[in-house]
ZAMARGU-4260 file (C-alpha; in steps of 0.2 Angstrom, whole numbers, plus 5000, padded with zeros to 4 digits):
<rodrens>
0) 5060/5084/5088 | 5060/5082/5068 | 5050/5069/5062 | 5065/5059/5053 | 5071/5059/5072
5) 5056/5053/5076 | 5055/5038/5065 | 5072/5036/5070 | 5080/5036/5051 | 5094/5047/5042
10) 5085/5049/5027 | 5067/5054/5023 | 5062/5039/5015 | 5049/5028/5019 | 5045/5011/5010
15) 5027/5009/5005 | 5019/4993/5012 | 5015/4982/4999 | 5004/4968/5003 | 5002/4952/4991
20) 5018/4947/4989 | 5029/4962/4983 | 5035/4967/5000 | 5043/4956/5011 | 5055/4956/5028
25) 5070/4955/5019 | 5064/4973/5009 | 5059/4981/5023 | 5078/4976/5032 | 5086/4981/5017
30) 5078/4999/5019 | 5078/5001/5036 | 5096/4998/5036 | 5103/5010/5022 | 5094/5024/5035
35) 5077/5023/5028 | 5061/5015/5035 | 5055/4997/5031 | 5037/4995/5031 | 5026/4979/5033
40) 5009/4975/5024 | 4999/4968/5039 | 4983/4970/5032 | 4982/4954/5023 | 4988/4942/5036
45) 4983/4933/5052 | 4989/4941/5070 | 5002/4928/5072 | 5007/4930/5051 | 5012/4950/5058
50) 5019/4943/5073 | 5031/4931/5062 | 5033/4943/5049 | 5040/4959/5062 | 5053/4944/5069
55) 5059/4939/5054 | 5062/4957/5050 | 5070/4961/5066 | 5082/4946/5062 | 5090/4956/5047
60) 5089/4973/5054 | 5092/4986/5071 | 5084/4998/5061 | 5066/5004/5064 | 5051/4995/5058
65) 5035/5002/5051 | 5016/4988/5051 | 5003/4994/5041 | 4985/4988/5044 | 4969/4991/5035
70) 4956/5002/5047 | 4941/5002/5037 | 4931/4999/5022 | 4930/4982/5026 | 4911/4971/5021
75) 4908/4954/5029 | 4895/4952/5017 | 4885/4959/5002 | 4869/4958/4996 | 4875/4960/4977
80) 4871/4944/4965 | 4887/4937/4962 | 4883/4928/4947 | 4888/4940/4934 | 4907/4938/4942
85) 4907/4922/4945 | 4903/4916/4927 | 4915/4929/4921 | 4928/4918/4932 | 4922/4902/4927
90) 4929/4904/4909 | 4946/4911/4918 | 4946/4898/4929 | 4946/4885/4915 | 4958/4893/4906
95) 4970/4892/4920 | 4966/4874/4924 | 4959/4879/4942 | 4940/4873/4949 | 4925/4884/4945
100) 4924/4897/4955 | 4916/4898/4973 | 4910/4913/4982 | 4921/4915/4998 | 4915/4914/5016
105) 4927/4932/5024 | 4926/4932/5042 | 4925/4945/5055 | 4935/4964/5051 | 4952/4958/5059
110) 4958/4974/5060 | 4956/4972/5082 | 4965/4955/5081 | 4979/4962/5070 | 4981/4977/5079
115) 4984/4967/5096 | 4998/4959/5086 | 5005/4972/5084 | 5004/4983/5100 | 5013/4964/5106
120) 5026/4965/5094 | 5031/4984/5097 | 5035/4988/5081 | 5042/5008/5080 | 5030/5014/5070
125) 5013/5010/5065 | 5000/5014/5051 | 4985/5012/5044 | 4973/5016/5030 | 4956/5016/5022
130) 4950/5025/5039 | 4953/5027/5055 | 4954/5016/5071 | 4945/5016/5088 | 4949/5029/5099
135) 4954/5016/5110 | 4966/5008/5100 | 4973/5024/5095 | 4976/5030/5113 | 4986/5012/5116
140) 4999/5013/5102 | 5001/5031/5110 | 5003/5026/5129 | 5016/5014/5120 | 5028/5026/5112
145) 5024/5018/5095 | 5027/5034/5082 | 5006/5032/5073 | 5004/5038/5052 | 4988/5040/5044
150) 4985/5040/5024 | 4974/5055/5018 | 4969/5057/5001 | 4962/5075/5004 | 4961/5089/5015
155) 4947/5084/5024 | 4954/5067/5028 | 4971/5074/5035 | 4962/5085/5044 | 4952/5067/5053
160) 4966/5061/5056 | 4974/5075/5064 | 4960/5076/5076 | 4962/5058/5079 | 4980/5061/5085
165) 4992/5054/5073 | 5009/5060/5073 | 5013/5064/5056 | 5000/5062/5039 | 5005/5051/5023
170) 4997/5062/5009 | 4994/5050/4995 | 4990/5060/4979 | 4980/5053/4962 | 4998/5047/4955
175) 4997/5033/4969 | 4998/5015/4965 | 4989/5001/4971 | 4974/5003/4984 | 4967/5023/4986
180) 4966/5026/5007 | 4950/5036/5004 | 4938/5034/5017 | 4930/5050/5019 | 4922/5049/5000
185) 4921/5040/4983 | 4938/5037/4978 | 4934/5049/4964 | 4932/5065/4972 | 4950/5061/4979
190) 4962/5061/4967 | 4972/5076/4970 | 4989/5078/4963 | 5003/5074/4974 | 5010/5088/4976
195) 4995/5098/4978 | 4988/5088/4991 | 5006/5090/5001 | 5003/5110/4999 | 4986/5110/5005
200) 4988/5097/5020 | 5007/5107/5026 | 4998/5124/5025 | 4983/5120/5034 | 4990/5107/5048
205) 5003/5107/5060 | 5006/5088/5059 | 5022/5082/5045 | 5018/5078/5029 | 5025/5062/5021
210) 5020/5062/5001 | 5015/5047/4993 | 5013/5045/4973 | 5023/5044/4959 | 5040/5049/4966
215) 5052/5038/4960 | 5069/5049/4958 | 5079/5061/4970 | 5071/5074/4961 | 5057/5072/4963
220) 5060/5069/4980 | 5066/5088/4980 | 5050/5094/4973 | 5039/5084/4987 | 5050/5091/5002
225) 5052/5109/4991 | 5032/5109/4993 | 5031/5106/5011 | 5034/5087/5012 | 5043/5081/5028
230) 5048/5064/5020 | 5042/5055/5005 | 5034/5036/5004 | 5039/5025/4990 | 5032/5011/4983
235) 5032/5006/4964 | 5051/5013/4966 | 5057/4997/4976 | 5043/4985/4966 | 5060/4979/4955
240) 5070/4977/4969 | 5080/4961/4972 | 5074/4959/4990 | 5055/4960/4983 | 5043/4946/4981
245) 5034/4954/4965 | 5032/4939/4954 | 5042/4936/4938 | 5027/4941/4929 | 5022/4956/4937
250) 5043/4961/4934 | 5042/4960/4918 | 5024/4968/4914 | 5032/4983/4926 | 5047/4985/4916
255) 5037/4986/4898 | 5032/5003/4904 | 5013/5001/4901 | 5001/5016/4905 | 4991/5013/4922
260) 4973/5014/4926 | 4964/5015/4945 | 4951/5000/4944 | 4941/4990/4957 | 4942/4971/4946
265) 4953/4962/4956 | 4949/4970/4975 | 4932/4981/4975 | 4941/4994/4980 | 4949/5008/4970
270) 4965/5004/4965 | 4980/5011/4951 | 4988/4998/4943 | 4996/4995/4926 | 4982/4992/4914
275) 4978/4972/4908 | 4965/4960/4898 | 4955/4957/4917 | 4954/4977/4920 | 4944/4977/4901
280) 4933/4963/4905 | 4928/4969/4919 | 4926/4988/4913 | 4922/4994/4931 | 4904/4987/4928
285) 4896/4987/4944 | 4887/4969/4941 | 4904/4964/4942 | 4913/4971/4958 | 4907/4964/4973
290) 4913/4974/4989 | 4931/4972/4997 | 4936/4960/5004 | 4924/4950/4997 | 4930/4953/4976
295) 4948/4952/4982 | 4946/4936/4993 | 4936/4931/4976 | 4950/4933/4963 | 4964/4926/4974
300) 4964/4909/4966 | 4966/4916/4950 | 4978/4927/4954 | 4990/4914/4964 | 4986/4903/4948
305) 4991/4918/4934 | 5009/4921/4943 | 5014/4903/4945 | 5008/4901/4924 | 5016/4918/4921
310) 4999/4925/4915 | 5001/4943/4917 | 4986/4948/4911 | 4976/4940/4927 | 4986/4948/4939
315) 4984/4965/4950 | 5000/4973/4943 | 4999/4988/4955 | 5010/5003/4951 | 5009/5023/4952
320) 5010/5033/4937 | 5029/5034/4937 | 5032/5016/4932 | 5041/5021/4916 | 5057/5027/4929
325) 5058/5011/4938 | 5075/5004/4942 | 5081/4987/4945 | 5095/4984/4959 | 5097/4980/4977
330) 5085/4994/4990 | 5101/4997/4998 | 5110/5004/4978 | 5092/5011/4976 | 5093/5022/4990
335) 5111/5028/4987 | 5104/5032/4969 | 5089/5042/4974 | 5101/5052/4990 | 5114/5056/4976
340) 5101/5062/4965 | 5092/5073/4979 | 5109/5080/4985 | 5111/5085/4967
</rodrens>
């Protein structure tokens, strides 16, 4: 059985799970209804929120659904002095008319409870990033007949995922927007171009490979398939779709064709986004960066206020290197366009 048959999709297109607002049940359902695989990002959601998002998506599509979680890289506490970043944020909070920033209380890693909620809801596909779930969790999903996808940024990580029994490997290249899925080495040692990574993994490992990173057009999908991918995963390409929850300030920034950089400023974890004022202020200085998700929780009030105030300079504007090719249209129209370009 091919990967597309296992995923129950007509087209080799997977919507990348996009947390923090852009990914919505409407967008996931629209992609599934158009013959691709719609994805929900559950990493920042409580178990009951995950259940509700899956139910909302089920109400909009009879197609397959993928739910994504963070399977590692979680820090409940830190020994690092938070005063430098608190001082930097104080001025921004005042500018955005927010109370002074305070250190967030970060609870224990929610992964096991989140995974239990996903398992109960039985989506067709379960994907994960930042690591590998415990053996018992993987076994539960396999026993339930749920297809599993793991994220790799190097050939070694792909081998670890294959050993863990994943059904397919998402090869996240250096061009990909948002958080790096790297878990076995420092992120800067895992910036392999997408097509190179696809070739490496597809030659060495028998699992199907899904290309992710910098893919915005049907021509680029064709190149990924020629390199050995069985399907592609697109995130940035869908950020300007009607059904996406992308804020107006974020949409405007996407259309300006600015360059992208990899930064830890917003979340404490390496992620690719459009360069802006906050990224420059932090400037990747270690004393201003707390571990994930502490930094992410600390910057959340700033990001929420900036979205409301249309202040893109303080938003995490996640995007891949292909952002200049972004197109604003309904998701179904985008998929039809991509398939037409692919066929040509």
